[in-house]
N, C-alpha and C positions, 0 to 999 in steps of 0.2 A: 254327889258322886254320879249323876243322871247318865246313862249314855248320848254319844254322840249328836246323837239324831234329835232328841229332845230338846238339848239344849241349842242345838237348833231352833228348831220352832218355836221356843223361848224365844230365845236371842230376837228373832224377823216380829214375833208376834209384838214384843215390847221394845222394837230401832232402836236393841240396844247398837251401841256404838264402842265395844272393847268388845276386849276374851273375855267367853266363859272358860272354864277348866270341865271337863268330863272325865271323871274320874269311878267307875265303874268298879273297878279291883278295890276301890279303897286304900289301896297303895297310900296318895298321895295326901288323903285327909288322916292318915297314922301321920304319916310323917310329919305334918305339920298339929300334929297332936289335939282335933278337933272330934274326933267320934269320941260319944262319950259310953254308956253301958253298955245302950240297946245294940251298938256295931253305926249307929244314928249318927251322922255328922250334925255337930252344933252349925247355929248359921251364923259364921266369924266373918266381915270381911280384912284380906288380908290388900296393902297397898304396897304394890312394890315396885323401886326402881326402874329404871334403865338398866341399872348395873347388877340389878338379880338382888338386890339388900333388901330385905321386910322393913320398910319406912312407918308402918304402924299399921295396929291390928286395933278392929272394931267386936268385940267379945258381947256387945250390950246391941246386936243391931234388930230396930225396929222396923219390919215388913211398911206400915202408913208411911216411914219417913224418912226409910233407907236413901233415896233419892237425894234426898234436902240433904240426909247427913255424908253421903259418899262427898257429892258438892261442896260441902263444909271442911271435911275432911281435907280433899281432895287441896281446898286454896290456904286449909294454911299449911301444905306443905308444898306450895310455889305453882303447883301447878297453874300455870295460865290457861283463863277462859275462854272456850272457842266464842 
């Protein structure tokens, strides 16, 4: 739900090579059902295929291992290694 400029800075800092969604209005978070009781988003990762369909959802994101967990899930979904 961070604003675009904050996400850009984070992506540059972390050398992210994938898009991050900015959602300061919370409309998307609400539509995906991730807003908690305090209107704060749960830290879930959605894997969305090129066809726009959700392929997988990780509802147990662990920041310490999230990169490895994402790589594992992408492999399981058949995404080729770069």
